[in-house]
C-alpha positions in Angstrom: 0.4 0.1 -0.2 1.2 3.7 -1.2 0.3 7.1 -0.3 2.4 10.2 -1.0 0.9 13.6 0.6 2.5 17.1 -0.8 4.1 19.2 2.0 4.2 23.2 1.3 6.8 25.2 2.3 6.1 27.9 5.4 2.1 26.2 5.3 1.7 26.6 9.3 -2.0 26.2 8.5 -1.8 23.0 6.8 1.1 21.4 8.6 0.6 18.0 10.0 -2.3 16.7 7.9 0.2 14.4 6.1 1.9 12.9 9.8 -2.2 12.5 11.0 -3.2 10.4 7.4 -0.3 8.7 8.2 -1.8 8.1 11.1 -5.2 7.2 10.3 -4.0 4.4 7.4 -1.8 2.5 10.0 -4.8 2.3 12.6 -7.1 0.9 10.0 -4.5 -1.0 8.9 -4.3 -2.7 12.1 -0.4 -1.7 13.9 -0.1 -1.8 17.4 -0.2 1.9 18.5 3.7 1.9 19.6 5.1 1.4 16.0 1.8 4.0 14.7 3.6 6.2 17.4 7.4 5.8 16.4 6.4 6.1 12.6 4.4 9.5 13.8 6.9 11.3 15.7 9.6 10.4 12.2 6.5 11.7 9.9 5.7 14.9 11.5 9.4 16.0 12.6 10.1 15.6 9.0 7.3 16.9 7.7 7.9 20.3 10.0 11.4 20.5 8.6 10.1 20.8 5.2 7.4 23.6 6.4 10.1 25.3 8.3 12.8 25.0 6.1 12.4 23.2 2.9 10.9 24.0 -0.7 7.5 21.9 -1.0 8.2 18.7 -0.6 6.2 15.3 -0.4 6.1 12.6 2.5 5.7 8.9 0.6 4.4 6.2 3.2 4.5 2.0 1.9 3.2 -0.1 3.9 4.7 -3.6 3.2 4.4 -6.9 5.0 8.0 -6.2 6.8 8.5 -2.9 6.9 6.8 0.3 6.5 9.1 2.8 4.5 8.2 6.5 5.3 10.4 9.3 2.6 10.0 12.7 2.9 12.0 15.1 -0.5 12.2 18.6 -0.5 13.6 21.1 -2.7 15.1 23.3 -0.3 18.1 25.1 0.4 19.8 21.8 1.6 21.9 20.8 4.8 25.3 22.3 5.5 26.5 20.1 7.9 24.0 16.8 8.9 26.8 15.4 11.5 25.7 18.8 13.1 22.2 18.9 12.7 22.2 15.0 13.4 23.5 16.4 17.6 20.8 17.1 19.8 19.7 20.5 20.8 21.1 22.4 17.1 19.2 24.3 15.3 18.6 26.4 12.2 15.5 27.7 13.4 14.6 31.3 12.7 13.4 33.3 15.7 9.9 33.2 14.3 9.8 29.4 14.3 11.3 29.6 17.8 8.3 31.9 18.8 6.0 28.7 17.7 7.9 27.0 19.9 10.0 25.1 16.8 13.1 24.9 17.0 14.3 22.4 20.0 17.0 21.0 18.1 15.6 17.1 18.3 13.4 17.0 15.6 16.5 14.7 13.4 17.8 13.2 16.2 14.0 11.7 17.0 13.8 11.2 13.4 16.7 8.7 13.4 15.9 7.5 17.4 12.7 5.9 16.3 13.5 4.1 13.3 15.1 1.2 12.2 16.8 2.3 9.9 17.5 6.3 9.1 19.3 7.5 5.8 19.5 11.2 4.9 21.2 12.9 2.1 21.6 16.4 1.4 23.1 18.7 -0.6 23.7 22.8 -0.4 21.5 23.9 -3.1 19.4 20.8 -3.6 17.1 19.8 -1.0 17.0 16.8 1.5 16.4 13.5 1.2 15.2 10.9 4.5 14.6 7.4 4.0 12.8 5.7 7.6 12.6 2.0 7.9 10.5 0.5 10.4 10.4 -3.4 10.7 6.7 -5.2 11.1 8.1 -7.9 12.7 4.5 -9.5 13.3 3.5 -6.0 14.8 0.0 -6.1 14.5 -3.1 -6.4 16.8 
């Protein structure tokens, strides 16, 4: 089962809708709450990164028998220092985003912690691609 969502940069009104869609699909399929929670944390964190830092992008969900794959791509400015961006507390959020409650520097670290396999590629001026894999291992109700 595959589903793709569009993410619009700077669209805080619709921000989080893709993550809610992912949650709904996984609940309807019958996955246990623990794996749904982990996937939705990753979906929300990556979706908000696109809204705040990227240009427009997509969030794709691919549900298989043995794994669930979540991919997020944007065509934004890219991440200059991935190693630094993966450190807890490091943030490039603007003052405006911090005033809205974002920018704690936990987005990418939370994604890495909650996915079973995490890949990130980014190049300055060419956007960012996240791939998060979650092993199913009979994790259905």
